[in-house]
N, C-alpha and C positions, 0 to 999 in steps of 0.2 A: 687924264680924265676919266671920270667913272660914268658911265651911261646907265639911266634909270628909266624904265617906262611901264605904262599901264596903259589901258583902254581910256582912262580918264583922271579923276581926281583921286581915287583910290590908293593909287601907289604912292601917294604923298603920304601917308602913314608908314610908309617902308622909308621913304626918303627922310623922314622926320628921325628914326632910330638910326640912320646911316649916318646922317649929319651930327647927332649925338656921340657915335662911335668913333667916327674920323673926322673931326673939328677942323682938319689943316687940308683935307681932300677937296679938289674940284670937282663939280657934279653937273650933268646935263640932265635934266628930268624931263622926258618926251611925255605928253598926254595925248592919247588919240583920240581927241573928241569930237572927230568928225565922224567916227565910227562907233562910239560908246553906245550901248553896252557890247561887250563880246558875249555875254551869256546867252543871247539869243541867235548868234551865228552860228554857221556851220563851220566845220572844222576847215574846210578849205578857204574859207573868207579869213578866218582867224591866222592861220598860217601865213597866207598873202600879207597880212597887215604886220604880223612880226617879223617877217623877212623883210619888208619895206623899211621899218622903223629901225632894225639892227643895221641894216645898209646907211640909214642916215645917220646915226649915233657913230658909227664906225669911221665915217668920212668925215664927221668933226671932231675925229681924234680919239674918241674914246677906246680905252685900252683894256677894258673890262665893263661887262654889261649885268645889270640886275634887272631881271624880268619881276617886276613888282606886281604880278597878275596872276592869280592861280589859274584862271581860265588860259590864259596865254602859256602858262607853263606846262599845264598838263596837255595841252593841244600841240605846242609847237617849239618847245625848248629843244627837242633834238634835232629838229630842223634848222634851227638857228645856230647849234653849235655847230653841225655839219656845213654851214655855210660860212661860218668863221672859226675855223680850226685853230687860229692863232690867238684868239681873244677868250679868255676865261669867261664863263657865264655862269652867273648863279642864279637859279631859278626859286620859285617860292611854291611850297606845295601844303596843303592842309596839316594842321599838326596832330594828326592821328598817332603819331608814335607816343608824344609825350601825354597825350589825353588817354591812352590806352594803358599805359605805364602807371598813371596818376590815380585812375579812377578807383572809387572805394566800392562803388554800387555794381560796377562790372557792366555799366551802360553807359554808352558816349553817345553824343549827336554831332553832326557836321552840317553847318548851314553853308548853303553853296548856291552859286548861279546854276542855271538849268544845264548849261554845257559842262560845268565841272561835275555836277550831280550824275550826268550820263557817262562820264568818260570812263574808259577802260583803265586810265592811270589810278584814278581814286580808287578802283575795285580793287587794283593791285596793292595800293597803299593798304587799305583794309585788310587784305588778305595776308601781307609780309607782317604789319604790325598790330594788327589788333584780331586775329582769329580767335582769340580766347576770350573776348568781351562781345557784348552786344552792341552793334553800331547801328543808328537809325540817321539816314541821309534826308535831309529837308531841303529840296529847292526853293528859294526865295526869289521867285521873279519880282520885278520892280523896285527891289531895294537899292541896287547900285543907282538906277536912274534918281532916286530920291536924294541919294547923297550928290550925285553930279547936278542936280538942281536946288541943292543946298535947302531942302526941304526937309531938315532933320526935325521941326516940330511939327509937321504935318499930323494931324490927328489920325488920318487914315494910315499913314505907315505905323504909327504907335499901336492902332487896332490890329493890324495884320502881324506885327512883331509878336504880340500878345497870342493872337490866333496860332501861331505856327510854334512859339516857344512853350506855351503852358502844357499840351498834350504831351511833348517831350519830357518836362519834369515829371508830370504824371505818371509815365513809365519808369520813373526811376534814373532816368538820365542825371549824373553830377558833373560832367565836363562836356561843355559845349563849343565846339572847335569853329572858329571863325573862318570859313574857308573862301572869304573874297576878301581884299583887302581894302573895299569901301567899307566893309562891315566893322572894321576898326571905328569908324566915326559913329555908328550907331551903339557903340559900348555903352553909353549913359542910358539909352531907351533899353537895350537888353537886361542892362543890370537892374532896372527897375521891376522886369519882369521875374529875373531869377532869383534876386536876393542872397539870400546864403545858402538856397538849395543847390546851387551848382557854380562850376568855375568857367569863367571865358579862357580858351586857348588861342593867343595869338602867336604867330612865330615872326613877327617882324624883328625883334631884337637877336634872334638865331638867325635870319638872313644877313643882318648887320654884321656879327660875329664873324660868318663865312666870308664875306665879302672883305672883311679886315684880315682874315688869314691870306686872302689871295691878293690883297691890293698892292703888297709890296712897295714901290718907290711912289705910288699914286697915293699913298697917305700923305706925303710932303706936298702940298700945292699951296695956294693962296685962300683957300677957304671960301672959294666963290659958288654959287648956283646958278645955273641958266636953265631959264624955262623955256622949252620949246612946246608947239603943239599943232595938230593938224588942222584946226580951227578954234576961233574965238580965244585967242592968246591972253587978251585982257581980261578975261575972265577967269584964268588959271591964277594970275597973281592976284585978283581982288578975294579968290576964295581962300588964301593962305590964313589972314586974321580970323576969317568966318569960321574956320575949322581949327581956330587955335593952334595955328601953326606960326606964331610970330617969330620963333628962333629960326625957321627957314627962311621966312621974309627978309629978315634981317641979313641974309647973306646972298639974295638974289642980287644979280647984276643984269 
């Protein structure tokens, strides 16, 4: 069994990539909907939740964990690995490296939660992989909450997306990193603003490839997906078709 978790619905974008890459694997997806969003939480609060969820998934037989949350990864993935030294843990981090490698203008942007935007790990990633380019980090408070509430057509959200992205494009940014898994579900809104001026960088497929490399015997299961949550489990199942994740819904037991 492979355990996948996020603060809420955002990690479903990663789960979809995992289902595509590992069609016979069994998954448990845990949404921490009682504590979403993580972006405005302290490091101590996030680490506490990550360790509790890791214990929950391990107790349900998960032999590999995927942290499908940028904020949880940057804040607590090392603590999770220390707590479960015999379980491989795959984290997700903003795609700074591919964006920096592919930019033509020498300017990239990172859209992130407040916690990720201020994290030392993000600064380290930029230093390691993007010291030769100009990087603009844009905190996007409230975006993850809109996804959680399935308010993807909210005019206020569309206006905020435009207000945050247009200045980045005006500065010559040609790669925009989606630094939160929730933002994958905002790709249509973002694409309307960006057009052909820049490319969005999402790392869900890369996370799926890394999971595939580590999965071993876990690739051979019965193709089931279980949904767990810390609150409102009915909403988690109902969200799948609304987020156009019917291929995941078809595997839910």
